[in-house]
Backbone as numpy.savetxt, mean C-alpha at the origin, in Angstrom:
# Nx Ny Nz CAx CAy CAz Cx Cy Cz
-9.51 -6.66 41.07 -9.53 -5.48 40.19 -10.31 -5.80 38.91
-11.23 -4.95 38.54 -12.05 -5.17 37.34 -11.23 -4.94 36.07
-11.70 -5.58 34.99 -11.04 -5.39 33.70 -11.19 -3.94 33.24
-10.09 -3.39 32.71 -10.15 -2.01 32.19 -11.10 -1.93 31.01
-11.12 -2.98 30.19 -12.04 -3.06 29.06 -12.99 -4.21 29.33
-14.18 -3.90 29.73 -15.16 -4.91 30.11 -16.25 -5.00 29.05
-16.25 -6.11 28.31 -17.23 -6.27 27.23 -18.64 -6.52 27.76
-18.76 -6.79 29.06 -20.08 -7.06 29.63 -20.83 -5.77 29.97
-20.10 -4.76 30.45 -20.76 -3.52 30.87 -20.61 -2.39 29.87
-19.76 -2.58 28.87 -19.64 -1.58 27.81 -18.74 -0.43 28.15
-18.88 0.72 27.48 -19.92 0.96 26.46 -19.68 0.18 25.17
-20.75 -0.22 24.51 -20.68 -0.99 23.28 -21.26 -0.17 22.14
-20.54 -0.08 21.03 -21.04 0.64 19.86 -21.72 -0.37 18.94
-23.02 -0.53 19.11 -23.76 -1.56 18.39 -23.79 -1.32 16.89
-23.73 -0.06 16.49 -23.78 0.24 15.05 -22.46 -0.04 14.35
-21.41 -0.35 15.15 -20.11 -0.64 14.55 -19.36 0.64 14.18
-18.17 0.45 13.65 -17.37 1.61 13.25 -16.47 1.21 12.10
-16.49 1.99 11.04 -15.64 1.71 9.89 -14.19 2.11 10.21
-13.26 1.47 9.56 -11.85 1.74 9.79 -11.25 2.36 8.53
-10.52 3.44 8.70 -9.89 4.13 7.57 -8.41 4.33 7.84
-7.63 4.32 6.78 -6.21 4.61 6.88 -6.04 6.13 6.91
-5.31 6.62 7.90 -5.08 8.06 8.02 -3.92 8.44 7.10
-4.22 9.21 6.08 -3.20 9.59 5.08 -2.40 10.79 5.58
-1.57 10.55 6.58 -0.79 11.63 7.17 0.61 11.14 7.49
1.61 11.89 7.04 3.00 11.56 7.35 3.42 12.35 8.59
3.86 11.64 9.61 4.25 12.28 10.87 5.77 12.35 10.95
6.34 13.55 11.02 7.80 13.67 11.10 8.32 13.17 12.45
9.52 12.59 12.42 10.15 12.13 13.66 10.86 13.30 14.31
10.58 13.52 15.59 11.21 14.63 16.31 11.76 14.13 17.64
12.90 14.69 18.05 13.46 14.40 19.36 13.69 15.72 20.08
13.67 15.67 21.39 13.82 16.89 22.18 15.24 17.10 22.66
15.38 18.06 23.56 16.70 18.39 24.10 17.26 17.25 24.93
16.37 16.39 25.44 16.82 15.24 26.23 17.73 14.33 25.43
17.44 14.18 24.14 18.28 13.34 23.28 19.65 13.96 23.09
19.68 15.28 22.96 20.98 15.98 22.82 21.80 15.84 24.10
21.14 16.02 25.23 21.83 15.88 26.52 22.35 14.46 26.68
21.54 13.48 26.27 21.95 12.08 26.36 23.23 11.82 25.58
23.32 12.36 24.36 24.51 12.14 23.54 25.73 12.85 24.11
25.52 14.06 24.63 26.62 14.82 25.24 27.15 14.08 26.46
26.24 13.53 27.26 26.63 12.83 28.48 27.47 11.59 28.16
27.18 10.94 27.04 27.97 9.77 26.66 29.43 10.15 26.42
29.65 11.29 25.78 31.02 11.76 25.55 31.66 12.24 26.86
30.84 12.81 27.74 31.37 13.26 29.04 31.85 12.07 29.87
31.08 10.97 29.77 31.45 9.77 30.52 32.73 9.12 30.01
33.10 9.43 28.78 34.32 8.88 28.22 34.22 8.74 26.72
35.36 8.62 26.07 35.38 8.55 24.62 34.79 7.24 24.10
34.95 6.17 24.90 34.46 4.86 24.45 32.94 4.83 24.33
32.18 5.28 25.37 30.71 5.30 25.21 30.27 6.16 24.02
30.95 7.30 23.83 30.61 8.18 22.71 30.85 7.50 21.37
31.99 6.80 21.25 32.31 6.11 19.99 31.34 4.96 19.74
31.03 4.23 20.82 30.09 3.09 20.67 28.74 3.57 20.15
28.23 4.67 20.72 26.93 5.17 20.27 27.01 5.72 18.85
28.14 6.31 18.50 28.32 6.82 17.15 28.28 5.67 16.13
28.93 4.56 16.48 28.90 3.37 15.61 27.48 2.83 15.51
26.76 2.83 16.63 25.37 2.37 16.62 24.52 3.23 15.69
24.75 4.53 15.69 23.99 5.44 14.81 24.33 5.20 13.35
25.59 4.92 13.07 26.00 4.63 11.69 25.29 3.37 11.19
25.26 2.34 12.03 24.59 1.09 11.65 23.08 1.31 11.50
22.50 2.13 12.38 21.06 2.43 12.30 20.73 3.16 11.00
21.58 4.13 10.65 21.38 4.89 9.41 21.48 3.96 8.20
22.43 3.02 8.26 22.60 2.07 7.16 21.37 1.18 7.02
20.84 0.70 8.15 19.66 -0.16 8.10 18.44 0.59 7.56
18.28 1.84 7.98 17.15 2.63 7.50 17.24 2.88 5.99
18.46 3.09 5.49 18.63 3.26 4.04 18.28 1.97 3.31
18.69 0.83 3.87 18.36 -0.46 3.26 16.85 -0.70 3.27
16.23 -0.36 4.40 14.78 -0.54 4.51 14.04 0.37 3.53
14.58 1.56 3.32 13.98 2.49 2.36 14.05 1.92 0.95
15.17 1.27 0.63 15.31 0.64 -0.68 14.34 -0.54 -0.83
14.14 -1.27 0.27 13.18 -2.38 0.22 11.77 -1.85 -0.03
11.44 -0.73 0.59 10.14 -0.12 0.36 9.96 0.25 -1.11
11.03 0.79 -1.71 11.00 1.12 -3.14 10.80 -0.13 -3.98
11.50 -1.20 -3.61 11.38 -2.47 -4.34 9.95 -3.01 -4.24
9.40 -3.00 -3.02 8.04 -3.52 -2.82 7.02 -2.70 -3.60
7.20 -1.37 -3.61 6.29 -0.49 -4.37 6.42 -0.77 -5.87
7.67 -1.01 -6.31 7.90 -1.29 -7.73 7.21 -2.58 -8.16
7.17 -3.57 -7.26 6.49 -4.83 -7.57 5.01 -4.59 -7.83
4.40 -3.74 -7.01 2.98 -3.40 -7.21 2.80 -2.73 -8.57
3.70 -1.77 -8.88 3.62 -1.05 -10.15 3.72 -2.01 -11.33
4.63 -2.99 -11.22 4.81 -3.97 -12.31 3.54 -4.77 -12.54
2.94 -5.24 -11.45 1.71 -6.03 -11.58 0.56 -5.17 -12.11
0.48 -3.91 -11.66 -0.55 -3.01 -12.16 -0.39 -2.80 -13.66
0.86 -2.62 -14.10 1.13 -2.42 -15.53 0.72 -3.65 -16.33
1.07 -4.83 -15.82 0.69 -6.06 -16.52 -0.83 -6.21 -16.60
-1.49 -5.81 -15.52 -2.95 -5.95 -15.50 -3.61 -4.98 -16.48
-3.03 -3.80 -16.62 -3.55 -2.85 -17.61 -3.43 -3.43 -19.01
-2.30 -4.07 -19.29 -2.08 -4.69 -20.61 -3.11 -5.80 -20.84
-3.32 -6.65 -19.84 -4.28 -7.75 -19.96 -5.69 -7.22 -20.18
-6.08 -6.22 -19.40 -7.43 -5.65 -19.54 -7.59 -4.92 -20.87
-6.51 -4.34 -21.36 -6.55 -3.68 -22.67 -6.80 -4.72 -23.77
-6.08 -5.84 -23.68 -6.28 -6.92 -24.66 -7.68 -7.50 -24.55
-8.15 -7.65 -23.30 -9.49 -8.18 -23.08 -10.55 -7.26 -23.66
-10.36 -5.96 -23.49 -11.30 -4.98 -24.03 -11.37 -5.08 -25.55
-10.22 -5.26 -26.18 -10.19 -5.39 -27.65 -10.90 -6.65 -28.11
-10.71 -7.74 -27.36 -11.38 -8.99 -27.71 -12.89 -8.86 -27.56
-13.32 -8.19 -26.51 -14.75 -7.98 -26.29 -15.33 -7.06 -27.36
-14.54 -6.06 -27.76 -15.02 -5.10 -28.75 -15.29 -5.76 -30.10
-14.54 -6.81 -30.42 -14.77 -7.49 -31.69 -16.13 -8.19 -31.72
-16.68 -8.47 -30.54 -17.96 -9.17 -30.47 -19.13 -8.24 -30.15
-18.88 -7.21 -29.35 -19.93 -6.28 -28.99 -19.43 -4.86 -29.16
-20.36 -3.92 -29.14 -20.01 -2.51 -29.28 -19.60 -1.95 -27.91
-18.32 -2.05 -27.60 -17.82 -1.59 -26.31 -17.71 -0.07 -26.30
-18.19 0.56 -25.23 -18.21 2.03 -25.20 -16.78 2.58 -25.16
-16.60 3.77 -25.73 -15.30 4.39 -25.84 -14.70 4.75 -24.48
-15.57 4.99 -23.50 -15.09 5.36 -22.16 -14.20 4.29 -21.55
-14.46 3.04 -21.93 -13.65 1.94 -21.40 -12.20 2.11 -21.82
-11.97 2.44 -23.08 -10.59 2.62 -23.56 -9.97 3.90 -23.01
-10.81 4.90 -22.74 -10.30 6.11 -22.10 -9.80 5.79 -20.71
-10.54 4.92 -20.02 -10.15 4.54 -18.66 -8.86 3.73 -18.67
-8.68 2.92 -19.70 -7.43 2.16 -19.83 -6.25 3.12 -19.98
-6.44 4.17 -20.80 -5.37 5.15 -21.00 -5.06 5.90 -19.72
-6.07 6.10 -18.87 -5.87 6.82 -17.62 -5.04 6.01 -16.63
-5.16 4.68 -16.72 -4.43 3.80 -15.80 -2.98 3.72 -16.24
-2.28 4.82 -16.07 -0.91 4.91 -16.56 0.04 4.06 -15.73
1.19 3.72 -16.33 2.20 2.93 -15.64 3.38 3.82 -15.31
4.42 3.22 -14.73 5.62 3.97 -14.38 5.69 4.20 -12.88
6.72 4.90 -12.46 6.91 5.14 -11.04 5.84 6.10 -10.53
5.18 5.70 -9.44 4.07 6.50 -8.91 4.27 6.78 -7.43
3.61 7.81 -6.97 3.55 8.06 -5.54 2.53 7.09 -4.94
2.48 7.01 -3.59 1.52 6.13 -2.96 0.09 6.50 -3.33
-0.19 7.80 -3.39 -1.53 8.26 -3.73 -1.89 7.88 -5.17
-0.96 8.12 -6.10 -1.20 7.78 -7.51 -1.36 6.28 -7.69
-0.61 5.51 -6.92 -0.69 4.05 -7.01 -2.08 3.58 -6.57
-2.59 4.15 -5.51 -3.94 3.81 -5.04 -5.00 4.21 -6.06
-4.84 5.40 -6.65 -5.81 5.89 -7.64 -5.79 5.00 -8.88
-4.60 4.59 -9.31 -4.49 3.71 -10.48 -5.15 2.37 -10.20
-4.93 1.85 -8.99 -5.57 0.59 -8.63 -7.08 0.69 -8.67
-7.61 1.82 -8.23 -9.06 2.04 -8.25 -9.58 2.10 -9.68
-8.84 2.80 -10.55 -9.23 2.89 -11.96 -9.26 1.51 -12.61
-8.28 0.69 -12.27 -8.22 -0.65 -12.85 -9.39 -1.50 -12.36
-9.72 -1.36 -11.07 -10.86 -2.13 -10.54 -12.15 -1.70 -11.20
-12.32 -0.40 -11.44 -13.53 0.09 -12.12 -13.59 -0.44 -13.55
-12.44 -0.44 -14.22 -12.38 -0.95 -15.58 -12.71 -2.43 -15.60
-12.18 -3.18 -14.66 -12.44 -4.61 -14.58 -13.93 -4.87 -14.37
-14.57 -4.08 -13.52 -16.00 -4.25 -13.26 -16.83 -3.98 -14.52
-16.43 -2.96 -15.28 -17.17 -2.62 -16.50 -17.04 -3.73 -17.54
-15.87 -4.29 -17.67 -15.67 -5.38 -18.63 -16.44 -6.62 -18.20
-16.45 -6.89 -16.90 -17.20 -8.05 -16.41 -18.68 -7.93 -16.72
-19.22 -6.71 -16.58 -20.64 -6.50 -16.90 -20.91 -6.78 -18.37
-19.99 -6.35 -19.23 -20.16 -6.59 -20.66 -20.12 -8.09 -20.97
-19.16 -8.79 -20.35 -19.00 -10.22 -20.62 -20.20 -11.00 -20.09
-20.69 -10.62 -18.90 -21.84 -11.30 -18.32 -23.10 -11.07 -19.15
-23.17 -9.92 -19.81 -24.35 -9.61 -20.64 -24.39 -10.45 -21.91
-23.24 -10.99 -22.29 -23.17 -11.81 -23.52 -22.54 -13.16 -23.16
-23.35 -14.15 -22.77 -22.84 -15.46 -22.34 -21.93 -16.13 -23.36
-22.13 -15.85 -24.63 -21.30 -16.49 -25.65 -19.85 -16.05 -25.55
-19.62 -14.86 -25.02 -18.25 -14.37 -24.87 -17.46 -15.22 -23.89
-18.15 -15.75 -22.87 -17.48 -16.52 -21.83 -16.90 -17.82 -22.36
-17.40 -18.27 -23.50 -16.89 -19.51 -24.10 -15.72 -19.24 -25.03
-15.43 -17.98 -25.31 -14.32 -17.61 -26.19 -13.00 -17.94 -25.49
-12.17 -18.79 -26.12 -10.96 -19.29 -25.47 -9.99 -18.16 -25.09
-9.79 -17.20 -26.00 -8.86 -16.11 -25.71 -9.37 -15.21 -24.59
-10.68 -15.00 -24.56 -11.28 -14.20 -23.49 -11.16 -14.93 -22.16
-11.39 -16.26 -22.18 -11.25 -17.05 -20.96 -9.82 -16.98 -20.43
-8.84 -17.07 -21.33 -7.43 -16.99 -20.93 -7.12 -15.62 -20.31
-7.64 -14.57 -20.95 -7.40 -13.21 -20.45 -8.03 -13.02 -19.08
-9.22 -13.58 -18.87 -9.89 -13.47 -17.57 -9.09 -14.20 -16.49
-8.55 -15.37 -16.85 -7.74 -16.13 -15.89 -6.46 -15.37 -15.53
-5.81 -14.78 -16.54 -4.60 -14.00 -16.29 -4.91 -12.78 -15.42
-6.05 -12.15 -15.68 -6.47 -10.99 -14.90 -6.71 -11.37 -13.45
-7.36 -12.52 -13.24 -7.63 -13.01 -11.89 -6.32 -13.31 -11.15
-5.38 -13.91 -11.87 -4.07 -14.22 -11.27 -3.34 -12.95 -10.85
-3.34 -11.96 -11.74 -2.64 -10.71 -11.44 -3.31 -9.96 -10.29
-4.62 -10.07 -10.19 -5.33 -9.43 -9.09 -4.86 -10.00 -7.75
-4.68 -11.33 -7.71 -4.19 -11.98 -6.49 -2.74 -11.57 -6.19
-1.92 -11.46 -7.25 -0.53 -11.06 -7.06 -0.43 -9.62 -6.53
-1.30 -8.76 -7.04 -1.32 -7.36 -6.57 -1.69 -7.31 -5.09
-2.69 -8.10 -4.71 -3.10 -8.15 -3.30 -1.95 -8.62 -2.42
-1.24 -9.67 -2.87 -0.11 -10.19 -2.10 1.02 -9.17 -2.03
1.28 -8.48 -3.15 2.35 -7.48 -3.18 2.03 -6.31 -2.26
0.76 -5.95 -2.17 0.36 -4.86 -1.27 0.55 -5.26 0.18
0.33 -6.54 0.49 0.55 -7.03 1.85 2.03 -6.92 2.22
2.89 -7.30 1.28 4.34 -7.21 1.51 4.75 -5.76 1.72
4.20 -4.88 0.88 4.52 -3.45 1.00 4.07 -2.90 2.35
2.86 -3.26 2.76 2.35 -2.78 4.05 3.17 -3.30 5.22
3.69 -4.53 5.08 4.57 -5.08 6.12 5.83 -4.24 6.24
6.40 -3.83 5.10 7.60 -3.00 5.11 7.30 -1.62 5.68
6.14 -1.07 5.34 5.73 0.23 5.89 5.59 0.14 7.40
5.00 -0.96 7.86 4.83 -1.16 9.30 6.18 -1.25 10.01
7.12 -1.97 9.41 8.47 -2.08 9.98 9.14 -0.71 10.05
9.02 0.07 8.97 9.59 1.42 8.94 8.98 2.30 10.02
7.66 2.32 10.09 6.97 3.18 11.05 7.29 2.82 12.50
7.54 1.54 12.76 7.88 1.13 14.11 9.31 1.49 14.47
10.25 1.20 13.56 11.65 1.32 13.93 12.12 2.77 14.04
11.51 3.69 13.28 11.95 5.09 13.38 11.48 5.72 14.69
10.65 5.00 15.45 10.19 5.50 16.75 10.96 4.87 17.91
11.97 4.04 17.58 12.76 3.38 18.63 13.85 4.32 19.11
13.74 4.73 20.36 14.72 5.63 20.96 15.76 4.80 21.71
17.04 5.19 21.72 17.53 6.48 21.21 18.06 6.42 19.78
18.66 5.28 19.41 19.47 5.24 18.18 18.67 5.59 16.93
17.64 4.78 16.62 16.91 4.95 15.36 16.16 6.27 15.34
15.58 6.63 16.47 14.79 7.86 16.51 15.66 9.10 16.30
16.84 9.10 16.90 17.75 10.22 16.74 18.22 10.33 15.29
18.57 9.20 14.70 19.00 9.19 13.30 17.87 9.63 12.38
16.66 9.10 12.61 15.51 9.43 11.77 15.18 10.92 11.84
15.26 11.48 13.05 14.98 12.91 13.22 16.02 13.75 12.48
17.28 13.36 12.58 18.35 14.10 11.91 18.20 14.07 10.39
17.75 12.92 9.87 17.58 12.77 8.43 16.26 13.36 7.92
15.39 13.77 8.84 14.11 14.34 8.43 13.10 13.31 7.97
13.23 12.07 8.45 12.31 11.01 8.06 10.93 11.22 8.66
9.94 10.68 7.99 8.56 10.71 8.48 7.99 9.29 8.42
6.86 9.10 9.08 6.15 7.84 8.92 5.65 7.73 7.48
5.37 6.51 7.07 4.86 6.26 5.71 3.41 5.78 5.77
2.69 6.06 4.71 1.26 5.73 4.67 1.08 4.36 4.01
0.45 3.42 4.69 0.23 2.10 4.08 -0.81 2.17 2.96
-0.85 1.11 2.17 -1.84 1.03 1.09 -3.23 1.00 1.69
-4.17 1.69 1.03 -5.56 1.68 1.47 -6.46 1.59 0.24
-7.63 1.01 0.43 -8.58 0.90 -0.68 -9.43 2.16 -0.75
-10.02 2.38 -1.91 -10.84 3.57 -2.12 -12.22 3.39 -1.49
-12.93 4.49 -1.40 -14.30 4.48 -0.87 -15.20 3.60 -1.73
-14.99 3.65 -3.07 -15.81 2.87 -3.99 -15.63 1.37 -3.74
-14.37 0.95 -3.51 -14.10 -0.48 -3.27 -14.75 -0.93 -1.96
-14.68 -0.07 -0.94 -15.30 -0.41 0.34 -16.81 -0.59 0.18
-17.42 0.29 -0.59 -18.87 0.20 -0.79 -19.24 -1.06 -1.55
-18.42 -1.43 -2.53 -18.67 -2.66 -3.29 -18.54 -3.89 -2.41
-17.61 -3.83 -1.44 -17.40 -4.96 -0.54 -18.61 -5.24 0.32
-19.48 -4.22 0.49 -20.67 -4.38 1.30 -21.86 -4.88 0.49
-21.70 -4.98 -0.82 -22.79 -5.43 -1.68 -23.14 -6.89 -1.38
-24.34 -7.26 -1.73 -24.78 -8.66 -1.60 -24.46 -9.37 -2.92
-23.62 -10.41 -2.84 -23.17 -11.09 -4.05 -23.97 -12.36 -4.33
-24.65 -12.88 -3.31 -25.37 -14.13 -3.50 -26.83 -13.97 -3.09
């Protein structure tokens, strides 16, 4: 029997294909079969019905705990984003003392607000911070003497550290989102509970179009 996916005969998409995160929440739904299944358990006896009821209670408890973990993971990203805004704000002030930094830079800092955000707002804030970081880097690179400034060097190092922490925190968040999206589709227990509670799939973190385009730039 031939391979279902044969890399030798194709078809092959030589031009490649970009990958995008689909920003869509899919509600969990169950059909009449799930209702019949639960009724049949009680028909078979009180013990099967009670056992499944206990299983649903435990499933609901786990989903609530996982939801709290998702909130915690998102909060970690928010904390790092807030710290990075503070660092970049301080860096902008240090640069301004040496060169005439444009006012738009500080406007962009003000736009990168902190606090509890939705997934969409969190992604937008991350993009604003990356744009701000790029603008400051251009200013610093244009004036080599700034790179020798000890406070500026410290701020750049802190910014680099926070950038790595944000990336790691986003990975943790996406892992939790993946766990949530998988488990709410597990029939019968989790799926029935998720449908009753009106749960939907969650959207993982994704980078902006601007960041993707920058990633394709030639750096060397």
